[in-house]
C-alpha positions in Angstrom: -92.8 34.1 54.6 -96.6 33.4 55.1 -97.3 29.7 54.5 -100.5 30.1 53.3 -100.6 32.9 50.9 -97.5 30.4 50.0 -100.1 27.9 49.3 -102.5 29.6 47.7 -100.2 31.4 45.5 -99.0 27.9 44.3 -102.2 26.5 43.5 -103.8 29.7 41.6 -100.3 29.8 39.8 -100.1 26.2 38.6 -103.8 26.2 38.0 -103.3 29.6 35.9 -99.3 29.2 34.2 -98.7 25.4 34.4 -101.4 24.8 31.1 -100.0 27.7 29.3 -96.6 26.7 29.5 -97.1 23.2 28.7 -98.8 24.2 25.7 -96.1 26.4 24.9 -93.5 23.6 25.6 -95.1 20.9 23.7 -95.0 23.6 20.8 -91.4 24.7 20.9 -89.8 21.9 22.8 -91.6 18.5 21.4 -94.7 16.2 22.8 -91.9 13.9 24.0 -90.4 16.3 26.2 -92.9 18.9 27.5 -95.4 16.9 29.9 -97.5 18.6 31.7 -96.6 17.0 35.5 -93.0 19.0 34.3 -94.9 22.2 33.7 -96.6 21.8 37.3 -93.5 20.9 38.4 -92.0 23.9 36.9 -94.3 26.1 38.5 -94.5 24.6 42.0 -90.8 25.0 41.9 -90.3 28.3 40.7 -92.5 30.2 43.1 -91.2 28.0 46.4 -87.8 28.7 45.0 -88.9 32.5 44.4 -90.1 33.1 47.7 -87.2 31.5 49.3 -85.0 33.8 47.2 -87.5 37.3 47.7 -87.2 36.4 51.5 -83.0 36.1 51.6 -82.7 38.5 48.5 -84.2 41.7 50.5 -82.5 44.9 49.9 -80.6 43.2 47.1 -81.5 45.1 44.3 -81.7 43.4 40.4 -79.7 40.4 41.9 -82.9 38.5 43.3 -85.2 39.0 40.0 -81.9 37.9 38.1 -81.4 35.2 39.9 -85.2 33.8 39.8 -84.8 34.7 35.6 -81.5 32.0 35.8 -83.8 29.8 38.1 -87.1 29.3 36.1 -84.7 29.1 32.8 -83.1 26.1 34.6 -86.2 24.8 36.1 -87.5 24.8 32.0 -84.3 23.7 30.6 -84.4 20.7 33.2 -87.7 19.6 32.9 -88.4 20.2 29.4 -85.0 18.5 28.3 -83.8 21.8 26.2 -80.8 23.9 25.8 -80.5 27.4 27.5 -81.8 29.3 24.1 -85.2 26.9 23.7 -85.8 27.4 27.6 -85.5 31.0 27.0 -87.6 30.8 23.7 -90.3 29.0 25.5 -90.5 31.1 28.5 -90.6 34.7 26.1 -93.4 32.8 24.3 -95.1 31.4 27.3 -95.2 34.9 28.8 -96.5 37.0 25.7 -99.4 33.6 25.5 -100.3 34.8 28.8 -101.0 38.2 27.9 -102.5 37.8 25.1 -105.2 35.6 27.1 -105.9 37.5 29.9 -105.5 41.0 27.5 -109.0 38.9 25.4 -110.4 37.5 28.5 -110.5 41.3 30.1 -112.3 42.7 26.7 -114.8 39.9 27.0 -115.4 40.4 30.8 -115.5 44.4 29.9 -118.0 43.6 27.0 -120.4 41.8 29.2 -120.1 43.9 31.8 -118.0 41.8 34.7 -114.7 44.0 34.1 -114.5 47.6 36.3 -118.4 48.0 36.9 -117.7 51.0 38.7 -116.4 52.9 35.4 -120.5 51.8 33.7 -122.8 54.6 33.8 
């Protein structure tokens, strides 16, 4: 496990994922329960625990990803003070919002010519 790569992944993931997770958490769990610092902790702990699980669960097939889904849901449940179903809903909506935002950013970058410049004539 490369610690520098893990640190970079934690920083980049926190910048990208935490705001989306926070906004979705506020919408579904409530303003009082979903704090921005909680979203940061969810992302940081999720990435670090994920790196450890990936290092340990090499060759375990689907067990590693299943463990990580449970860990992420547990982190959302704990930090946003909600139940398992609401944690699952927050996770699903956050993934959908994440995909939509990056799809829109991809379209915008393609329109202004910054995405895939080798494909332009």
